[in-house]
C-alpha positions as CSV (number, residue, x, y, z in Angstrom):
1,X,-54.4,5.8,38.7
2,X,-54.9,2.3,37.1
3,X,-51.7,0.8,35.8
4,X,-52.9,-2.7,34.8
5,X,-56.1,-4.3,33.5
6,X,-56.5,-8.1,33.5
7,X,-59.1,-10.4,32.5
8,X,-59.5,-14.2,31.7
9,X,-62.2,-16.0,29.9
10,X,-64.5,-12.9,29.0
11,X,-65.7,-13.2,25.5
12,X,-62.8,-13.1,23.3
13,X,-60.5,-12.0,26.1
14,X,-59.0,-15.3,26.9
15,X,-56.1,-14.1,28.9
16,X,-55.3,-10.4,28.6
17,X,-53.1,-8.1,30.6
18,X,-53.0,-4.5,29.6
19,X,-50.8,-1.6,30.6
20,X,-52.6,1.6,31.3
21,X,-51.3,5.1,31.3
22,X,-52.8,8.6,31.9
23,X,-54.4,8.7,28.5
24,X,-55.2,5.4,26.9
25,X,-56.5,4.8,23.3
26,X,-57.9,1.4,22.5
27,X,-58.2,0.5,18.9
28,X,-58.4,-2.3,16.5
29,X,-60.5,-4.0,13.7
30,X,-64.2,-4.8,14.2
31,X,-64.5,-7.9,16.4
32,X,-61.1,-7.5,17.8
33,X,-62.4,-7.3,21.5
34,X,-62.5,-3.4,21.9
35,X,-66.1,-3.3,23.2
36,X,-65.3,-6.4,25.4
37,X,-62.4,-4.6,27.1
38,X,-64.8,-1.6,27.7
39,X,-67.3,-3.9,29.2
40,X,-64.7,-5.4,31.6
41,X,-64.1,-1.9,33.0
42,X,-67.9,-1.5,33.5
43,X,-68.1,-4.9,35.0
44,X,-65.4,-4.0,37.6
45,X,-67.3,-0.8,38.5
46,X,-70.4,-2.9,39.0
47,X,-68.8,-4.8,41.8
48,X,-68.5,-1.5,43.8
49,X,-72.3,-1.2,43.6
50,X,-73.0,-4.9,44.1
51,X,-74.3,-5.1,40.5
52,X,-71.7,-7.4,38.8
53,X,-74.1,-10.5,38.8
54,X,-76.9,-8.4,37.5
55,X,-74.6,-6.9,34.9
56,X,-73.7,-10.4,33.6
57,X,-77.3,-11.3,33.5
58,X,-78.0,-8.4,31.2
59,X,-75.6,-10.0,28.9
60,X,-77.3,-13.3,28.8
61,X,-75.8,-14.8,31.9
62,X,-72.3,-16.2,32.8
63,X,-72.2,-18.9,30.2
64,X,-73.1,-16.4,27.4
65,X,-70.1,-14.3,28.4
66,X,-67.4,-16.9,28.7
67,X,-64.7,-17.5,26.1
68,X,-65.8,-20.0,23.6
69,X,-62.8,-20.3,21.4
70,X,-59.9,-22.9,21.2
71,X,-58.2,-23.7,24.4
72,X,-61.2,-24.8,26.4
73,X,-60.7,-28.1,28.3
74,X,-63.9,-29.2,26.9
75,X,-67.6,-28.0,26.3
76,X,-68.8,-29.4,29.6
77,X,-65.9,-28.1,31.7
78,X,-66.9,-24.8,33.3
79,X,-64.6,-21.8,33.0
80,X,-64.0,-19.3,35.6
81,X,-64.4,-15.6,34.7
82,X,-61.6,-13.5,36.2
83,X,-61.4,-9.6,36.1
84,X,-59.0,-7.2,38.1
85,X,-57.0,-4.1,38.0
86,X,-53.9,-2.7,39.7
87,X,-53.3,0.9,40.7
88,X,-50.5,2.8,42.0
89,X,-51.8,2.3,45.6
90,X,-54.6,-0.3,45.4
91,X,-55.5,-3.4,43.4
92,X,-58.7,-5.5,43.1
93,X,-59.5,-8.8,41.5
94,X,-62.5,-11.1,41.5
95,X,-63.4,-14.5,40.2
96,X,-66.9,-15.7,39.2
97,X,-68.1,-19.1,38.4
98,X,-71.2,-21.2,38.1
99,X,-73.4,-22.0,41.0
100,X,-73.2,-25.5,42.5
101,X,-76.3,-27.6,41.7
102,X,-79.2,-26.4,43.9
103,X,-82.8,-26.0,44.2
104,X,-83.0,-22.4,42.7
105,X,-84.4,-20.8,39.7
106,X,-81.5,-18.5,39.4
107,X,-79.2,-21.2,38.2
108,X,-77.8,-18.9,35.4
109,X,-76.5,-16.4,38.0
110,X,-72.8,-16.9,38.8
111,X,-71.3,-16.9,42.3
112,X,-68.4,-14.7,43.3
113,X,-65.9,-17.4,44.3
114,X,-62.9,-15.2,45.3
115,X,-62.2,-11.4,45.8
116,X,-59.0,-9.7,47.0
117,X,-57.8,-6.1,47.6
118,X,-54.2,-5.4,48.0
119,X,-51.9,-2.4,48.4
120,X,-49.5,-1.4,45.6
121,X,-49.3,-2.4,42.1
122,X,-48.8,-6.2,42.5
123,X,-50.7,-8.7,44.5
124,X,-48.3,-10.4,47.0
125,X,-49.1,-12.3,50.3
126,X,-47.6,-9.4,52.2
127,X,-49.8,-6.7,50.4
128,X,-53.2,-8.4,50.7
129,X,-55.6,-6.1,52.7
130,X,-58.8,-8.2,52.3
131,X,-59.5,-11.6,50.7
132,X,-62.5,-13.6,50.2
133,X,-62.8,-17.4,49.5
134,X,-66.4,-18.4,48.9
135,X,-68.5,-16.9,51.7
136,X,-65.6,-16.3,54.1
137,X,-63.8,-13.0,54.3
138,X,-60.8,-11.9,56.3
139,X,-59.4,-8.5,56.8
140,X,-55.9,-7.3,57.7
141,X,-55.8,-5.5,60.9
142,X,-53.7,-2.5,62.1
143,X,-51.0,-4.8,63.5
144,X,-50.6,-6.8,60.3
145,X,-52.6,-9.8,61.5
146,X,-55.9,-11.2,60.2
147,X,-59.3,-11.0,61.6
148,X,-62.2,-12.9,60.3
149,X,-65.5,-11.4,59.5
150,X,-68.0,-12.7,61.8
151,X,-70.7,-13.3,59.2
152,X,-70.5,-14.9,55.8
153,X,-71.0,-13.1,52.5
154,X,-73.7,-14.4,50.1
155,X,-72.6,-15.8,46.8
156,X,-74.1,-12.8,44.8
157,X,-72.7,-10.1,47.0
158,X,-69.3,-8.4,46.7
159,X,-67.3,-7.7,49.8
160,X,-66.8,-4.2,48.5
161,X,-70.3,-3.3,48.9
162,X,-71.1,-5.5,52.0
163,X,-68.0,-4.8,54.1
164,X,-66.7,-1.4,53.2
165,X,-66.8,0.4,56.5
166,X,-64.6,3.4,57.9
167,X,-64.0,1.5,61.1
168,X,-63.8,-2.1,60.1
169,X,-62.4,-1.8,56.6
170,X,-61.3,1.8,55.7
171,X,-59.2,0.5,52.7
172,X,-62.2,-1.3,51.1
173,X,-64.2,1.9,51.7
174,X,-61.7,4.1,49.9
175,X,-61.4,1.8,47.0
176,X,-65.1,1.3,46.6
177,X,-65.7,5.1,46.5
178,X,-63.0,5.4,43.8
179,X,-64.5,2.8,41.8
180,X,-68.0,4.3,42.2
181,X,-66.7,7.6,40.8
182,X,-65.7,6.0,37.5
183,X,-67.7,7.4,34.6
184,X,-68.7,5.7,31.3
185,X,-70.2,7.2,28.3
186,X,-71.5,5.1,25.5
187,X,-75.2,5.8,25.4
188,X,-75.3,9.6,25.0
189,X,-78.6,9.9,23.2
190,X,-79.1,12.2,20.3
191,X,-82.3,10.8,18.6
192,X,-85.4,12.8,18.1
193,X,-86.7,11.8,21.6
194,X,-83.5,12.2,23.4
195,X,-84.0,13.7,26.9
196,X,-81.2,16.0,26.3
197,X,-83.5,17.7,23.6
198,X,-86.2,18.6,26.1
199,X,-86.0,21.1,29.1
200,X,-85.1,19.4,32.3
201,X,-85.3,20.6,35.9
202,X,-82.2,22.7,36.6
203,X,-79.9,21.6,39.4
204,X,-76.1,21.8,40.0
205,X,-74.7,18.9,38.0
206,X,-71.2,17.8,38.6
207,X,-71.2,14.8,36.4
208,X,-73.3,14.4,33.1
209,X,-75.9,11.6,33.3
210,X,-74.9,8.6,31.3
211,X,-77.6,9.3,28.7
212,X,-77.0,13.1,28.6
213,X,-80.5,14.1,29.9
214,X,-79.1,16.8,32.2
215,X,-76.8,18.3,29.7
216,X,-78.2,21.9,30.2
217,X,-77.6,21.7,33.9
218,X,-74.2,20.2,33.5
219,X,-73.1,23.0,31.1
220,X,-74.6,25.8,33.3
221,X,-72.5,24.2,36.3
222,X,-69.4,24.4,34.3
223,X,-70.2,28.1,33.4
224,X,-70.8,29.0,37.1
225,X,-68.2,26.8,39.0
226,X,-66.1,25.2,36.4
227,X,-63.7,26.2,33.7
228,X,-66.1,28.4,31.8
229,X,-63.3,29.7,29.5
230,X,-62.5,26.2,28.4
231,X,-66.1,25.6,27.6
232,X,-66.4,28.7,25.5
233,X,-63.2,27.9,23.7
234,X,-64.4,24.3,23.1
235,X,-67.7,25.5,21.5
236,X,-65.9,28.3,19.4
237,X,-63.4,25.9,18.2
238,X,-65.9,23.4,16.9
239,X,-68.6,26.0,15.7
240,X,-66.6,29.2,15.0
241,X,-68.4,32.3,16.3
242,X,-71.0,30.1,18.2
243,X,-71.8,30.2,21.9
244,X,-74.2,28.3,24.2
245,X,-76.9,29.8,26.2
246,X,-78.9,28.1,29.1
247,X,-82.2,29.6,29.5
248,X,-84.5,29.1,32.7
249,X,-88.1,28.4,32.2
250,X,-89.7,28.3,35.7
251,X,-87.0,25.9,36.9
252,X,-86.5,24.0,33.7
253,X,-83.2,24.6,31.9
254,X,-83.1,24.7,28.1
255,X,-80.0,24.5,26.0
256,X,-79.7,26.9,23.1
257,X,-76.9,27.4,20.6
258,X,-76.4,30.9,19.2
259,X,-74.6,31.0,15.8
260,X,-73.3,33.8,13.7
261,X,-75.7,35.1,11.0
262,X,-78.7,33.5,12.5
263,X,-81.4,35.9,13.9
264,X,-82.3,33.5,16.7
265,X,-80.7,30.8,18.6
266,X,-81.2,27.2,17.8
267,X,-83.0,25.1,20.5
268,X,-81.8,21.6,21.3
269,X,-84.5,20.0,19.2
270,X,-83.1,21.7,16.2
271,X,-79.6,20.6,16.7
272,X,-78.0,17.9,14.4
273,X,-77.1,14.6,16.1
274,X,-73.5,15.5,15.7
275,X,-73.7,19.0,17.1
276,X,-75.6,17.7,20.1
277,X,-73.3,14.9,20.7
278,X,-70.3,17.2,20.6
279,X,-72.0,19.4,23.3
280,X,-72.7,16.4,25.4
281,X,-69.1,15.1,25.2
282,X,-68.0,18.7,26.2
283,X,-70.1,18.6,29.3
284,X,-68.7,15.2,30.2
285,X,-65.0,16.1,29.6
286,X,-65.2,19.4,31.4
287,X,-66.8,18.3,34.5
288,X,-66.0,20.5,37.5
289,X,-65.5,17.4,39.6
290,X,-63.3,14.9,37.6
291,X,-63.7,11.3,38.3
292,X,-60.8,8.9,39.0
293,X,-61.5,7.2,35.6
294,X,-63.4,8.4,32.5
295,X,-64.1,5.9,29.8
296,X,-65.5,6.9,26.4
297,X,-66.7,4.3,23.9
298,X,-66.6,5.4,20.3
299,X,-67.2,9.1,21.0
300,X,-66.6,9.9,17.3
301,X,-70.1,8.4,16.4
302,X,-72.2,10.7,14.4
303,X,-69.6,13.6,14.6
304,X,-68.6,15.5,11.4
305,X,-64.9,14.9,10.7
306,X,-64.3,18.6,11.5
307,X,-65.3,18.0,15.0
308,X,-62.7,15.4,15.7
309,X,-59.9,18.0,16.2
310,X,-61.7,19.8,19.0
311,X,-62.8,16.6,20.5
312,X,-59.4,15.2,20.6
313,X,-58.2,18.4,22.3
314,X,-60.9,18.1,24.8
315,X,-59.9,14.6,25.6
316,X,-56.3,15.5,26.0
317,X,-57.2,18.4,28.3
318,X,-59.5,16.2,30.5
319,X,-56.5,13.8,31.0
320,X,-54.7,16.5,32.8
321,X,-57.1,15.9,35.8
322,X,-58.3,12.4,35.4
323,X,-57.4,9.1,33.8
324,X,-59.0,8.6,30.4
325,X,-59.8,5.5,28.3
326,X,-61.0,6.0,24.8
327,X,-62.3,3.2,22.6
328,X,-62.2,4.4,19.0
329,X,-62.2,3.5,15.3
330,X,-61.2,6.8,14.1
331,X,-57.6,7.3,13.0
332,X,-58.1,11.1,12.9
333,X,-59.2,11.2,16.4
334,X,-56.2,9.1,17.4
335,X,-53.9,11.4,15.7
336,X,-55.2,14.5,17.5
337,X,-54.9,12.7,20.8
338,X,-51.4,11.6,20.1
339,X,-50.6,15.3,19.2
340,X,-52.1,17.0,22.2
341,X,-52.1,14.4,25.1
342,X,-49.0,13.7,27.2
343,X,-47.5,10.5,26.3
344,X,-50.7,8.6,25.4
345,X,-50.8,4.7,25.7
346,X,-51.8,3.2,22.5
347,X,-53.5,-0.1,22.7
348,X,-54.2,-2.0,19.4
349,X,-56.2,-5.2,19.9
350,X,-55.9,-8.0,17.4
351,X,-57.6,-11.4,17.4
352,X,-55.6,-14.6,16.9
353,X,-57.3,-18.0,16.9
354,X,-60.4,-16.6,18.5
355,X,-58.6,-14.9,21.3
356,X,-57.8,-11.1,21.6
357,X,-54.3,-10.0,22.2
358,X,-52.4,-6.7,22.2
359,X,-50.5,-6.1,19.0
360,X,-46.9,-6.2,19.5
361,X,-46.9,-7.3,23.1
362,X,-44.6,-10.2,23.7
363,X,-45.3,-12.5,26.6
364,X,-42.3,-11.1,28.6
365,X,-43.7,-7.5,28.0
366,X,-46.9,-8.2,29.8
367,X,-47.4,-6.3,33.1
368,X,-46.8,-8.4,36.2
369,X,-50.0,-9.9,37.4
370,X,-51.1,-12.6,40.0
371,X,-54.7,-13.9,40.7
372,X,-55.7,-14.4,44.2
373,X,-55.7,-17.9,45.6
374,X,-58.9,-19.8,46.1
């Protein structure tokens, strides 16, 4: 489980350290930095797939994502973007900065300047398992000494993806696979042309796709090998007397919702955006194979207020098996999570002088954190 999230110089997150628990609710006014904190988690997950540089490119490049508020040394002084997390048994941090002048057309790409993986919740010299400075990486051996990696790592490659190996770097491999298991849901489509509204090839689906395209397969998987009772209760709680059906059309699965007093079930194209979105979230939260971390960005979008109570209970239930982070505007959803989740961590973000801070968190109350040396 992650215990600390740290970031420097990403959008409004000038210097932020956040304590995390089992269930985490991130809230705050518009523009306070909630979406930025969500993106930091996605960026960290990208390192495990060697996609961090590409992820920043999709946001306009490094310079477009760097903090632009008061406190910069000057407009021509480059900032370094730092992101990291600590967990109960492993921690990871990385630092990205601009490329040195070179004959390349990819000058807007950042380079990965440092990376570190350590054991335990706090980075110390004695706990470091792997560290990278520029292109050079060294790994801790079984005897506690250091071994240099015989080849250099390119500026745009992460050591997590390039060096994770069961023989040479088993700790990196374990951490990489954990990070790759993280799931993010912020683009669950419910529009008229949403893939979830059309029949899809049926296959066992342990994790709902990011856009919800395979919802019929995901729900049927829960019915067959997951918690079918919880799914039935979640549907009945949201839509009293209703139940879902998955129909097989020559290998293509179709989602139907059978409701009381209707002579036929409603097909996915007939469902309202809110109804379909709730079923998508139920499929994500009741996964038979829970991830290490599940992150939901504004799950209340397009939901009728009456659906917030069953959604909050689903989130609290999911947190029994996985760490959950919810970014939300909804006070009602927050209230349900507070009622049903076990000691949720409430993180309210506020912006002061252009920089995001945690409301009520004094300097001495920040979790301990140290960035790796360059």
